[in-house]
C-alpha positions in Angstrom: 0.2 168.8 157.0 0.6 165.5 155.1 3.3 164.6 157.9 0.7 164.7 160.6 -1.8 162.6 158.6 0.9 160.0 158.2 1.9 160.0 162.0 -1.1 157.8 163.3 -0.3 155.4 160.4 3.3 155.1 161.5 2.3 154.7 165.1 -0.1 151.9 164.3 2.3 150.0 162.3 5.0 150.2 165.0 2.4 148.8 167.6 1.7 145.8 165.2 5.5 145.2 164.8 5.9 145.2 168.7 2.9 143.0 169.2 4.2 140.5 166.8 7.9 140.6 168.4 6.2 139.2 171.6 5.2 136.0 169.7 8.8 135.2 168.4 9.8 131.6 168.1 13.0 131.4 170.0 13.7 127.9 168.4 14.1 129.4 164.9 16.6 132.2 165.6 19.9 131.8 163.8 22.9 131.0 166.2 20.7 130.3 169.1 20.8 126.6 170.2 18.0 126.5 172.8 18.6 122.9 173.4 22.2 123.3 174.3 23.2 121.8 177.7 24.6 123.9 180.2 28.5 123.7 180.8 28.0 122.3 184.3 25.8 119.4 182.9 28.2 118.1 180.3 32.0 117.4 180.7 34.6 119.6 178.9 37.6 117.8 177.4 41.2 119.0 177.1 44.8 117.6 176.6 47.5 118.5 179.1 50.8 117.7 180.9 50.8 117.0 184.5 52.9 119.5 186.3 52.3 118.7 189.9 50.3 116.3 192.0 49.0 116.8 195.7 47.2 113.8 196.8 46.8 115.2 200.2 44.8 118.2 198.8 43.1 116.0 196.1 44.6 118.2 193.5 46.6 118.0 190.2 48.1 120.9 188.3 48.0 120.5 184.5 49.4 122.6 181.7 46.6 122.3 179.2 45.7 123.2 175.7 42.7 125.4 174.7 39.3 124.3 175.8 37.0 125.2 172.8 33.8 124.5 174.9 34.5 127.3 177.3 36.6 129.6 175.0 39.7 129.1 177.1 43.1 129.6 175.9 46.0 127.2 176.7 47.0 127.7 180.4 48.3 126.0 183.5 45.8 125.4 186.3 44.9 123.1 189.2 41.9 120.7 189.2 40.3 118.8 191.9 40.5 115.0 191.7 37.6 113.6 193.7 38.1 110.0 192.5 41.2 109.2 194.3 41.7 106.1 191.8 42.5 108.7 189.1 45.8 109.5 190.8 47.1 106.2 189.7 47.1 107.6 186.2 49.0 110.6 187.0 52.8 111.3 187.0 54.7 114.5 186.6 55.5 115.1 182.9 52.8 112.6 181.6 50.5 113.9 178.8 46.8 113.0 179.6 43.3 113.7 178.1 41.0 114.5 180.6 37.4 115.4 181.0 36.2 117.9 183.8 33.1 119.7 185.0 32.4 122.8 187.2 31.1 121.9 190.6 30.5 125.1 192.6 33.7 127.2 192.4 36.0 124.6 191.3 36.8 122.4 188.4 36.8 118.8 188.9 38.3 116.0 186.9 35.8 113.3 186.1 37.8 111.1 183.7 41.4 110.4 182.4 43.1 108.7 179.5 
């Protein structure tokens, strides 16, 4: 009988908890950076070795190290080079530090060192 008497109390307290959860302050949640820029908005950086250059297609293939900002392991992949002047800094076998962004479905190099 005492279990039936405590049921309204339990249901009432759970309702209060649910009502309070609707007012959560997302800015104070551990591990959540609500001010973090999207991956597309800020360039990603990596270091790689030029494997192949195709000026006609505007592409360069790089064997690059891990990209921490994207959680990528080291791999070899092709990137678009929209600024044709950047091709002057590329040569097969050359080690480069590069910045890139995702534009649509492709990764575009925006800077080279």
